[in-house]
C-alpha positions as a printed Julia matrix, in Angstrom:
280×3 Matrix{Float64}:
   0.08   -0.07   -0.12
   2.78    1.99    0.48
   4.08    1.92   -3.04
   0.38    2.58   -4.21
   0.37    6.1    -2.03
   3.65    6.94   -3.31
   2.43    6.62   -7.1
  -0.36    8.06   -6.72
   1.59   11.13   -5.11
   3.85   11.45   -7.53
   1.63   10.43  -10.54
  -1.0    12.33  -11.86
  -1.79    9.85  -14.62
  -1.88    7.16  -12.32
  -5.33    6.1   -13.95
  -3.49    5.79  -17.33
  -1.1     3.6   -15.36
  -3.87    1.4   -14.63
  -5.31    1.09  -17.67
  -1.81   -0.17  -19.06
  -1.56   -2.75  -16.35
  -5.22   -4.06  -16.96
  -4.09   -4.23  -20.45
  -0.79   -6.63  -19.75
  -3.06   -8.39  -17.16
  -5.5    -9.23  -20.18
  -3.08  -10.21  -22.58
  -1.12  -12.49  -20.07
  -4.25  -14.34  -18.9
  -6.57  -14.71  -22.25
  -4.89  -17.58  -23.41
  -4.72  -19.43  -19.92
  -8.33  -18.99  -20.03
  -9.18  -20.08  -23.42
  -7.64  -23.11  -22.68
  -9.38  -23.92  -19.48
 -12.52  -22.51  -20.58
 -15.24  -25.02  -22.24
 -16.54  -22.27  -24.38
 -14.64  -19.66  -26.21
 -15.01  -16.24  -24.43
 -15.66  -12.88  -26.39
 -13.25  -10.0   -25.92
 -15.85   -8.34  -23.69
 -16.49  -11.25  -21.91
 -12.92  -11.75  -21.03
 -12.65   -7.89  -19.88
 -15.48   -8.48  -17.69
 -13.99  -11.48  -16.22
 -10.53   -9.39  -15.63
 -12.27   -6.42  -14.09
 -14.34   -8.8   -11.42
 -10.87  -10.61  -10.98
  -9.37   -7.03  -10.31
 -11.9    -6.21   -7.67
 -11.68   -9.19   -6.01
  -7.81   -9.07   -6.07
  -6.6    -5.34   -6.32
  -3.35   -6.89   -5.25
  -2.84   -7.93   -8.84
  -2.43   -4.32  -10.0
   0.37   -3.81   -7.4
   1.9    -6.83   -8.65
   1.65   -5.53  -12.35
   3.52   -2.39  -11.42
   6.26   -4.03   -9.59
   7.08   -6.31  -12.1
   8.18   -3.77  -14.9
   8.04    0.05  -12.99
  10.27    1.21  -15.62
   8.08    0.64  -18.47
   5.26    1.99  -16.72
   7.19    5.28  -15.73
   8.02    5.55  -19.46
   4.31    5.18  -20.34
   3.45    7.64  -17.91
   5.91   10.27  -19.44
   4.81    9.75  -22.95
   1.01   10.15  -22.35
   2.26   13.26  -20.09
   3.65   14.57  -22.93
   1.06   13.35  -25.44
  -1.28   15.38  -23.15
   0.68   18.67  -22.86
   0.66   18.54  -26.92
  -3.02   18.33  -27.13
  -3.4    20.77  -24.76
  -1.28   23.02  -26.71
  -2.86   22.24  -29.89
  -6.08   23.16  -28.9
  -5.02   26.57  -27.23
  -3.14   27.35  -30.69
  -6.35   26.75  -32.53
  -8.4    29.02  -30.31
  -5.72   31.43  -30.98
  -5.64   31.38  -34.53
  -9.62   31.91  -34.68
  -8.99   34.54  -31.76
  -5.57   35.88  -32.32
  -3.58   38.19  -29.84
  -2.92   40.94  -31.95
   0.63   42.46  -31.78
   1.38   46.1   -32.85
   4.05   46.42  -34.98
   5.06   50.19  -36.37
   6.58   50.42  -39.53
   9.93   52.03  -38.13
  10.2    48.89  -35.75
  13.57   47.04  -36.24
  12.61   43.89  -38.25
  14.74   40.91  -38.86
  13.61   39.12  -41.95
  11.83   40.25  -44.94
   9.5    43.36  -43.86
   6.45   41.79  -46.38
   6.83   38.29  -44.8
   3.59   36.91  -44.49
   4.69   34.96  -41.01
   5.36   37.64  -37.99
   7.04   36.37  -34.65
   7.04   39.2   -32.03
   9.62   38.29  -29.27
   9.06   39.96  -25.9
  12.74   39.61  -24.26
  14.86   40.38  -21.2
  18.29   40.86  -22.76
  19.83   39.58  -18.75
  17.38   36.78  -19.27
  19.52   33.38  -19.74
  16.53   31.7   -21.33
  16.19   34.57  -24.18
  19.92   34.37  -24.76
  19.27   30.39  -25.19
  16.61   30.66  -27.75
  18.14   33.54  -29.96
  20.3    30.77  -31.99
  16.68   28.74  -32.28
  15.16   32.04  -33.86
  18.0    32.43  -36.55
  17.68   28.81  -37.12
  13.63   29.9   -37.97
  14.47   32.83  -40.12
  17.04   30.6   -41.95
  14.65   28.15  -42.58
  11.84   29.91  -44.08
  13.53   32.33  -45.78
  11.2    35.64  -46.73
   8.37   33.43  -45.56
   9.26   34.71  -41.51
  10.19   37.96  -40.0
  11.34   38.79  -36.66
  10.11   41.53  -34.58
  12.1    41.98  -30.83
  10.23   43.62  -28.24
  11.03   44.17  -24.86
   9.56   43.29  -21.31
  12.63   43.9   -18.96
  12.13   42.29  -15.94
  12.09   43.98  -12.28
  15.05   41.49  -11.14
  17.5    42.3   -13.87
  18.66   45.58  -13.41
  20.79   45.96  -16.89
  17.88   45.0   -18.99
  16.0    48.17  -19.26
  19.41   50.08  -20.22
  20.13   47.67  -22.63
  16.71   47.41  -24.08
  16.91   51.56  -24.18
  20.32   51.12  -26.32
  19.14   49.06  -29.0
  16.36   50.97  -29.58
  18.25   54.22  -29.8
  20.75   52.64  -31.8
  17.98   51.5   -33.91
  16.78   55.33  -34.29
  19.72   55.65  -36.58
  21.4    52.03  -37.78
  19.16   49.07  -37.73
  21.45   46.78  -39.06
  23.91   47.92  -36.09
  21.07   47.37  -33.39
  20.94   43.98  -34.34
  24.64   43.89  -34.28
  24.23   45.34  -30.49
  21.65   42.75  -29.84
  23.95   40.05  -30.7
  26.85   41.24  -28.65
  25.11   41.8   -25.47
  23.68   37.98  -25.74
  26.85   36.69  -26.55
  28.67   38.85  -23.78
  25.52   38.27  -20.94
  27.32   37.31  -18.27
  28.99   40.81  -18.64
  26.05   42.54  -17.42
  26.58   41.92  -14.22
  28.63   44.82  -14.26
  25.84   47.06  -14.88
  25.61   49.46  -17.61
  29.4    49.85  -18.23
  29.03   46.8   -20.23
  26.46   47.81  -22.24
  28.05   50.79  -22.69
  31.39   48.95  -24.05
  29.68   47.2   -26.32
  27.5    50.22  -27.95
  31.38   51.62  -28.21
  32.34   48.91  -30.57
  29.45   49.98  -33.06
  29.71   51.93  -36.34
  27.16   54.58  -35.08
  27.12   58.53  -34.47
  27.58   58.26  -30.77
  26.88   61.69  -29.57
  23.57   61.16  -31.27
  22.93   57.76  -29.23
  23.57   60.0   -26.12
  20.44   62.35  -27.17
  18.22   59.47  -28.08
  18.9    57.59  -25.28
  16.82   59.98  -22.87
  14.46   60.72  -25.99
  10.29   60.18  -25.3
  10.45   57.97  -28.35
  12.77   55.24  -26.49
  10.84   55.2   -23.55
   7.73   54.98  -24.89
   8.55   52.25  -26.97
   9.49   50.63  -24.19
   6.7    51.2   -22.37
   4.32   50.11  -24.64
   5.92   46.68  -25.49
   5.88   45.92  -21.23
   1.88   47.11  -21.52
   1.3    44.9   -24.44
   3.11   41.7   -22.57
   0.93   42.41  -19.97
  -2.5    42.58  -21.75
  -1.15   39.48  -23.27
  -0.26   37.6   -19.73
   3.25   37.27  -20.21
   4.68   37.76  -16.78
   7.98   36.21  -17.74
  10.81   35.63  -20.77
  10.9    35.0   -23.55
   7.6    34.97  -25.27
   6.4    35.12  -28.69
   3.32   35.64  -30.79
   3.4    34.28  -34.02
   0.96   35.7   -36.16
  -1.34   35.92  -33.03
  -0.56   32.45  -31.56
   1.41   32.65  -28.1
   4.19   30.46  -27.6
   5.69   31.17  -23.92
   9.61   29.84  -23.31
  12.44   28.68  -24.14
  11.34   26.47  -27.49
  12.89   24.36  -29.36
  12.62   24.56  -33.37
  10.29   21.93  -33.74
   7.26   23.88  -31.63
   7.64   27.12  -33.63
   7.81   24.72  -37.07
   4.32   23.27  -35.65
   2.93   26.62  -35.2
   4.29   28.72  -38.54
   3.49   24.92  -40.68
  -0.47   25.91  -39.68
  -0.04   29.19  -41.54
   1.67   28.58  -44.79
   0.34   26.92  -47.98
   1.23   23.51  -47.72
   4.27   24.01  -50.77
   5.75   26.43  -48.31
   5.51   24.73  -44.91
   8.12   22.05  -45.62
  11.08   23.96  -43.3
  14.59   23.34  -44.27
């Protein structure tokens, strides 16, 4: 009984495990019963007999679990993953019908083709390790889909990351004069993310390597345009219920967290005509 209590506490899909165990018992006892019975029982009859036997001898379930607990654990894990995928698919279908509408201004820095039919809007924090980790994945997505996908980088600097908002201000201020250099800054900040623990000085050192008008940069850092853009990004993230980073809106469908490319593929392929949906 102690083992069954432990299973109940640690496994939210115990009923799934029991169903598997029932299947094992059915398959292992069906042949024996067929040999000892004068009549050929139907599958329904056999299942009824098993159910009655289990009611009378519940210890058989425990025995089945004890015989191969690793297999049961693997099946439960697979069941958990399948359930998660189904829940995500249902949510994505709902959001495709009722999309989250992200605002993308014409002067916003864009990575990829500006007229791409698929827009990936990222809500990010320059100090977030998960944002850094997903950055190469986004590059893979852009390469795989070519002119079909574009990336918009928005800001949701978290309160406990002291250098995240200054870095966001630098990105937007740089973009006001040179979009390519802004993306270069974006990449360098993530590459040198550990240095951000030193504060704004680390951001300034990165900015100093860029081919931009540095006097203008100092002015633009204090501009209302930069302040308002970051505030609007934060407000939009809050409206969508994003309280962590990274988070994404892909043509109205949300994806939260550091996901592998295959999860982006699953959403993007639903939105592209069939011949275009085969990512490299």
